[in-house]
MARVEX-379962 format. One record per residue (C-alpha): residue in one letter; x, y, z. Coordinates in Angstrom, 3 decimals. Layout:
{A, {X, Y, Z}}
...
REM end
This chain:
{M, {66.307, 132.480, 156.079}}
{V, {67.906, 131.616, 159.557}}
{G, {71.674, 132.574, 160.261}}
{K, {74.156, 134.317, 157.894}}
{V, {73.861, 134.110, 154.017}}
{K, {76.690, 132.089, 152.769}}
{L, {78.618, 133.613, 149.717}}
{A, {81.240, 132.493, 147.256}}
{L, {83.149, 134.828, 145.384}}
{L, {83.678, 133.879, 141.619}}
{G, {86.584, 136.117, 140.214}}
{C, {89.157, 137.634, 142.511}}
{G, {91.023, 140.041, 140.151}}
{D, {91.297, 143.868, 140.445}}
{V, {87.477, 144.727, 141.110}}
{A, {87.201, 142.118, 143.881}}
{Q, {90.350, 143.457, 145.748}}
{R, {89.919, 146.977, 145.234}}
{D, {86.114, 147.597, 145.701}}
{Y, {84.521, 144.639, 147.102}}
{L, {86.568, 142.722, 149.699}}
{P, {87.734, 145.674, 151.618}}
{E, {84.468, 146.524, 152.346}}
{M, {82.845, 143.141, 153.323}}
{H, {83.318, 143.566, 156.896}}
{R, {80.420, 145.914, 156.798}}
{L, {78.214, 142.787, 156.401}}
{A, {80.140, 140.575, 158.886}}
{D, {76.953, 140.312, 160.967}}
{R, {74.829, 138.776, 157.888}}
{V, {77.285, 137.342, 155.566}}
{E, {79.657, 134.529, 155.502}}
{L, {82.194, 134.318, 152.935}}
{V, {82.924, 130.807, 152.457}}
{A, {84.735, 130.124, 149.187}}
{V, {86.627, 131.968, 146.556}}
{C, {87.239, 130.740, 142.989}}
{G, {89.845, 132.170, 140.567}}
{R, {91.724, 131.293, 137.429}}
{S, {95.041, 131.682, 139.098}}
{P, {95.819, 129.441, 141.908}}
{Q, {98.165, 131.739, 143.367}}
{R, {95.731, 134.717, 143.342}}
{A, {92.731, 132.475, 144.569}}
{R, {94.966, 131.100, 147.494}}
{H, {95.934, 134.443, 148.398}}
{V, {92.747, 136.004, 148.694}}
{A, {91.415, 133.263, 150.899}}
{E, {94.439, 133.596, 152.968}}
{A, {94.013, 137.585, 153.432}}
{Y, {90.207, 137.412, 153.930}}
{G, {89.903, 134.388, 156.016}}
{I, {87.917, 132.444, 153.434}}
{P, {87.651, 128.521, 154.278}}
{S, {88.279, 127.368, 150.634}}
{W, {89.489, 128.409, 147.404}}
{Y, {89.157, 126.728, 143.847}}
{T, {90.205, 127.483, 140.510}}
{D, {87.181, 125.323, 138.848}}
{Y, {83.836, 127.114, 139.528}}
{A, {81.724, 124.124, 138.388}}
{R, {83.759, 122.303, 141.252}}
{M, {83.097, 125.349, 143.644}}
{L, {79.228, 124.885, 142.955}}
{R, {79.322, 121.222, 143.561}}
{E, {81.347, 121.220, 146.854}}
{A, {80.787, 124.418, 148.614}}
{E, {77.741, 124.878, 150.553}}
{V, {76.541, 128.351, 149.553}}
{D, {73.554, 130.052, 149.230}}
{A, {74.572, 132.785, 146.832}}
{V, {77.382, 133.540, 144.282}}
{L, {79.090, 137.009, 143.596}}
{N, {79.892, 136.717, 139.869}}
{L, {82.867, 139.041, 138.991}}
{T, {84.301, 137.239, 136.229}}
{P, {85.378, 138.985, 133.052}}
{I, {82.435, 140.701, 131.103}}
{Q, {82.321, 137.979, 128.486}}
{L, {82.005, 135.333, 131.078}}
{H, {79.041, 136.970, 133.174}}
{A, {76.230, 135.133, 131.320}}
{E, {77.863, 131.570, 131.291}}
{A, {78.704, 131.834, 134.891}}
{T, {75.432, 133.099, 136.214}}
{L, {73.597, 130.541, 134.337}}
{A, {75.828, 127.817, 136.138}}
{C, {75.200, 129.262, 139.379}}
{L, {71.589, 129.291, 138.821}}
{A, {71.529, 126.098, 137.511}}
{A, {73.222, 124.960, 140.888}}
{G, {70.437, 126.654, 142.863}}
{K, {72.566, 129.835, 143.995}}
{H, {71.252, 133.085, 143.929}}
{V, {73.475, 135.711, 142.039}}
{Y, {75.055, 138.945, 142.083}}
{S, {76.077, 139.771, 138.714}}
{E, {78.973, 142.285, 138.078}}
{K, {77.606, 144.713, 134.862}}
{P, {76.646, 143.775, 132.140}}
{V, {74.302, 140.954, 132.948}}
{A, {75.322, 139.480, 129.656}}
{T, {76.854, 140.518, 126.247}}
{E, {73.968, 139.452, 124.148}}
{L, {70.315, 139.866, 124.794}}
{E, {69.523, 136.104, 123.977}}
{D, {71.661, 135.302, 127.022}}
{A, {69.988, 137.788, 129.372}}
{L, {66.594, 136.363, 128.527}}
{R, {67.799, 132.916, 129.502}}
{I, {68.944, 134.097, 132.861}}
{R, {65.739, 135.738, 133.340}}
{E, {63.825, 132.254, 132.625}}
{E, {66.157, 130.326, 134.508}}
{A, {65.995, 132.137, 137.751}}
{S, {62.095, 132.594, 137.461}}
{R, {61.806, 129.000, 137.143}}
{R, {64.076, 128.101, 140.028}}
{G, {62.554, 131.131, 142.256}}
{L, {66.061, 132.575, 142.556}}
{V, {67.133, 136.270, 143.258}}
{V, {69.326, 137.842, 140.444}}
{V, {70.618, 141.253, 141.489}}
{C, {72.331, 143.133, 138.618}}
{A, {75.274, 145.598, 139.080}}
{P, {76.121, 148.528, 138.649}}
{S, {74.559, 149.359, 142.368}}
{V, {74.640, 152.775, 141.214}}
{M, {70.857, 153.402, 142.177}}
{L, {71.504, 152.672, 145.380}}
{F, {74.199, 155.223, 145.792}}
{P, {73.243, 157.885, 147.880}}
{Q, {73.861, 160.764, 145.844}}
{V, {71.579, 159.291, 142.935}}
{R, {68.877, 158.629, 145.696}}
{C, {69.343, 162.502, 146.824}}
{V, {68.651, 163.459, 143.154}}
{Q, {65.858, 161.124, 142.940}}
{R, {64.165, 162.698, 145.900}}
{L, {64.846, 166.306, 144.226}}
{L, {63.096, 165.367, 141.197}}
{E, {60.128, 163.790, 143.150}}
{R, {59.832, 167.371, 144.582}}
{G, {60.243, 169.065, 141.445}}
{A, {63.090, 170.977, 142.714}}
{V, {64.288, 171.801, 139.161}}
{G, {60.918, 171.885, 137.498}}
{E, {60.053, 169.717, 134.091}}
{V, {63.026, 167.823, 133.203}}
{H, {63.578, 167.966, 129.122}}
{L, {67.595, 167.236, 128.726}}
{V, {70.033, 165.057, 130.221}}
{H, {73.940, 165.004, 129.600}}
{A, {75.711, 161.992, 131.081}}
{R, {79.110, 160.280, 130.779}}
{G, {81.008, 157.170, 131.238}}
{Y, {84.522, 157.597, 130.927}}
{G, {87.124, 154.697, 131.665}}
{G, {90.007, 156.852, 131.239}}
{V, {92.723, 156.272, 128.622}}
{P, {94.611, 152.982, 129.341}}
{P, {96.895, 151.763, 130.555}}
{W, {95.454, 152.425, 133.730}}
{R, {97.819, 153.118, 136.702}}
{G, {97.553, 150.657, 139.558}}
{Y, {95.407, 147.901, 137.748}}
{T, {96.651, 144.502, 138.518}}
{S, {94.515, 142.409, 136.315}}
{D, {94.662, 141.598, 132.564}}
{P, {92.720, 144.395, 130.994}}
{T, {92.461, 142.336, 127.755}}
{P, {88.784, 141.403, 128.206}}
{F, {87.788, 145.149, 128.397}}
{F, {88.806, 145.436, 124.798}}
{A, {88.109, 142.282, 123.340}}
{P, {84.686, 141.663, 121.406}}
{G, {81.846, 141.779, 123.755}}
{G, {83.765, 144.428, 125.982}}
{G, {84.287, 148.097, 125.325}}
{P, {83.615, 151.344, 127.205}}
{L, {79.854, 151.112, 126.306}}
{M, {79.239, 147.796, 128.382}}
{D, {81.888, 148.800, 130.945}}
{M, {81.133, 152.535, 131.578}}
{G, {78.150, 153.408, 129.794}}
{V, {76.022, 151.023, 131.869}}
{Y, {76.297, 153.772, 134.711}}
{P, {74.503, 156.577, 133.093}}
{L, {72.324, 154.090, 131.484}}
{H, {71.139, 152.496, 134.670}}
{V, {70.535, 156.132, 136.397}}
{L, {68.839, 157.357, 133.401}}
{T, {66.323, 154.367, 133.182}}
{G, {66.006, 154.673, 136.877}}
{L, {65.186, 158.022, 136.928}}
{F, {63.155, 158.475, 134.114}}
{G, {61.930, 154.998, 132.754}}
{Q, {62.435, 153.150, 129.482}}
{V, {64.150, 154.417, 126.364}}
{R, {61.998, 154.512, 123.305}}
{K, {64.521, 155.640, 120.577}}
{V, {68.390, 155.411, 120.405}}
{A, {70.753, 157.046, 117.903}}
{A, {74.764, 156.429, 118.292}}
{M, {78.071, 157.165, 116.454}}
{S, {81.255, 155.520, 117.434}}
{H, {84.642, 154.733, 116.267}}
{R, {88.026, 153.384, 117.418}}
{S, {90.813, 155.981, 118.596}}
{R, {93.621, 153.382, 118.242}}
{E, {94.614, 149.686, 117.427}}
{A, {96.226, 148.832, 120.803}}
{F, {98.235, 149.832, 123.786}}
{V, {100.912, 148.212, 126.012}}
{V, {100.612, 147.602, 129.673}}
{D, {103.310, 149.599, 131.455}}
{E, {103.296, 148.157, 135.102}}
{G, {102.367, 145.420, 137.106}}
{P, {102.249, 141.629, 136.609}}
{F, {101.062, 142.200, 132.988}}
{A, {103.663, 145.018, 132.044}}
{G, {105.000, 144.674, 128.379}}
{K, {101.679, 142.918, 127.286}}
{L, {100.299, 144.220, 123.915}}
{V, {96.631, 144.486, 124.477}}
{P, {94.494, 144.899, 121.028}}
{I, {91.526, 147.369, 121.239}}
{A, {89.201, 145.014, 119.032}}
{V, {86.029, 147.488, 119.679}}
{D, {84.827, 150.868, 119.368}}
{D, {86.431, 152.845, 122.239}}
{C, {84.550, 156.096, 121.676}}
{W, {80.689, 156.359, 121.819}}
{E, {78.170, 159.079, 121.545}}
{L, {74.683, 158.124, 122.086}}
{V, {71.175, 160.131, 121.832}}
{L, {68.357, 158.515, 123.621}}
{E, {64.446, 159.623, 123.443}}
{M, {63.101, 158.418, 126.754}}
{E, {59.271, 157.212, 126.899}}
{V, {58.521, 160.324, 129.353}}
{G, {59.984, 162.787, 126.459}}
{V, {63.229, 163.432, 128.161}}
{T, {66.296, 163.547, 125.613}}
{A, {69.487, 162.346, 126.971}}
{V, {72.904, 162.577, 125.616}}
{V, {75.321, 159.822, 126.563}}
{S, {79.320, 159.698, 126.088}}
{A, {80.907, 156.561, 126.823}}
{N, {84.726, 156.049, 125.792}}
{N, {88.181, 154.943, 126.761}}
{C, {89.949, 158.129, 124.792}}
{V, {89.115, 161.133, 127.203}}
{V, {91.942, 161.423, 130.252}}
{D, {89.158, 163.223, 132.405}}
{T, {86.730, 165.910, 132.554}}
{R, {85.700, 168.861, 134.817}}
{S, {82.073, 168.361, 134.189}}
{P, {79.917, 166.231, 136.377}}
{E, {79.196, 162.706, 135.250}}
{M, {75.583, 163.801, 134.808}}
{E, {73.603, 167.017, 134.637}}
{I, {69.868, 167.050, 134.399}}
{Y, {68.322, 170.324, 133.098}}
{G, {65.015, 171.057, 134.277}}
{L, {63.143, 174.497, 133.329}}
{D, {63.589, 175.716, 136.866}}
{G, {67.072, 174.728, 137.500}}
{T, {70.165, 172.063, 136.704}}
{I, {71.338, 169.277, 138.931}}
{G, {74.886, 167.867, 138.668}}
{L, {76.192, 164.619, 140.206}}
{S, {78.758, 162.232, 140.264}}
{L, {77.697, 158.737, 139.157}}
{L, {80.713, 156.917, 140.748}}
{D, {81.825, 158.904, 144.040}}
{V, {79.566, 158.564, 146.886}}
{S, {81.462, 161.204, 148.681}}
{A, {81.014, 164.001, 146.035}}
{P, {78.199, 166.589, 146.712}}
{V, {75.326, 166.994, 144.687}}
{A, {75.145, 170.507, 142.658}}
{L, {71.818, 172.304, 142.576}}
{L, {71.082, 175.516, 140.853}}
{R, {67.715, 177.111, 141.142}}
{R, {66.621, 179.210, 138.730}}
{G, {66.981, 183.207, 139.755}}
{G, {69.600, 181.831, 142.798}}
{G, {73.262, 180.693, 142.808}}
{W, {74.746, 177.234, 142.806}}
{E, {74.228, 175.133, 145.833}}
{S, {76.396, 172.293, 147.006}}
{L, {74.223, 169.356, 148.702}}
{K, {76.304, 167.096, 150.990}}
{V, {75.097, 163.591, 151.178}}
{D, {75.547, 161.214, 154.031}}
{H, {77.147, 158.509, 152.489}}
{G, {77.839, 156.248, 155.766}}
{G, {79.594, 153.236, 153.933}}
{R, {82.528, 153.802, 151.812}}
{A, {84.789, 156.744, 152.414}}
{Q, {84.883, 157.730, 148.699}}
{G, {84.516, 156.234, 145.172}}
{P, {81.808, 153.528, 144.041}}
{D, {80.420, 151.564, 146.768}}
{H, {79.552, 148.333, 144.882}}
{L, {78.856, 146.729, 148.549}}
{L, {75.564, 148.379, 148.466}}
{G, {74.624, 146.041, 145.600}}
{V, {75.942, 142.849, 147.548}}
{E, {73.974, 144.104, 150.654}}
{H, {70.676, 144.652, 148.538}}
{L, {71.289, 140.858, 147.505}}
{V, {71.199, 139.945, 151.003}}
{D, {67.880, 141.846, 151.929}}
{C, {66.328, 140.470, 148.685}}
{I, {67.300, 136.903, 149.728}}
{T, {66.260, 137.354, 153.634}}
{S, {63.181, 139.170, 153.126}}
{G, {61.891, 138.115, 149.664}}
{T, {61.038, 141.526, 148.170}}
{P, {61.897, 142.133, 144.779}}
{P, {65.492, 143.843, 143.597}}
{I, {65.588, 147.481, 142.714}}
{L, {68.722, 146.386, 140.919}}
{S, {66.349, 144.123, 138.764}}
{L, {67.111, 141.945, 135.897}}
{Q, {64.350, 143.443, 134.113}}
{Q, {66.193, 147.088, 134.195}}
{A, {69.821, 145.098, 133.242}}
{I, {68.077, 143.459, 130.271}}
{H, {66.578, 146.887, 129.117}}
{V, {69.960, 148.583, 129.405}}
{L, {71.315, 145.806, 127.198}}
{E, {68.557, 146.379, 124.887}}
{V, {69.718, 150.014, 124.402}}
{I, {73.384, 149.166, 123.954}}
{K, {72.137, 146.463, 121.218}}
{G, {70.274, 149.376, 119.851}}
{A, {73.218, 151.741, 119.898}}
{E, {75.366, 149.130, 118.182}}
{R, {72.925, 148.779, 115.268}}
{S, {72.584, 152.503, 114.988}}
{A, {76.155, 152.914, 114.851}}
{A, {76.527, 150.229, 112.164}}
{S, {73.654, 151.402, 110.064}}
{G, {73.573, 155.187, 110.545}}
{Y, {69.819, 155.051, 111.465}}
{T, {67.978, 155.820, 114.587}}
{Q, {66.788, 152.580, 116.315}}
{Q, {63.156, 152.229, 117.670}}
{L, {63.241, 149.819, 120.899}}
{A, {60.408, 147.562, 121.555}}
REM end
């Protein structure tokens, strides 16, 4: 491809304005943001004006027809990811999809088939396997820094809502198809499968901590949000390499002092944040003390650096290399989630194909 990759932004809510758009300047020499689409005309127009985007829409079908774009950043609510991605692929556009890639396995497989048939790239969030602290841990494991690993504890906490400073309607996170396993559990699941390969078995328990909450600030203040899905999940995974992993995902814990992932080897322990690229990696070697390894994160000052996923999409489009943030891994993570749902409902461990 010659020249800049032309991108369209589909969804201009909280995550777009908090995490993606403020960092987009880092790709200014490679990317041109040419269109934005949102449900609210006021918000879509505001984002277009604030970031110098030439065109704005409230109908993504119209945007896909009219806007001259190479790829779409799909930042729609969870329940719309599959529908929007399939529409983008049908229009001949490469796609970066926020997580999860779909809420149902059948839709994820349709996305894979459509992308393959049309020769299009699909890059799947979360971009956590590109985060510098995770890459650091990957190198440590490859060097055998903590010896043979048999156990991992990991956490995907979304915080107890209402969330301070959240400016969009939080309802989709707690509606059918949403929930903390889909929203936050994907972070540890993507890292686990990225570091240790596929999951062979999953057992899970879940429950719902409460029925609803009221938004207490921002444009949706006073809105009653039903919690229609379980918001407390505990998973035990058997990885194909023999590692046992315990994963928590919930919206009923305010915070924790534990790292979001701890990897236990026979010769030591590694602790890392799955979200904050500025947090050092903790390393304990048997017979020694804890070390704090600073990681050069280069891009975003702190927090999750989601723009790395967009940059990866551009790399894959321009170079033709297959994505690290692959559709196949996203499909397997969805298989794990669906297995966990079946286990929690039945009380039985689920064998994954």
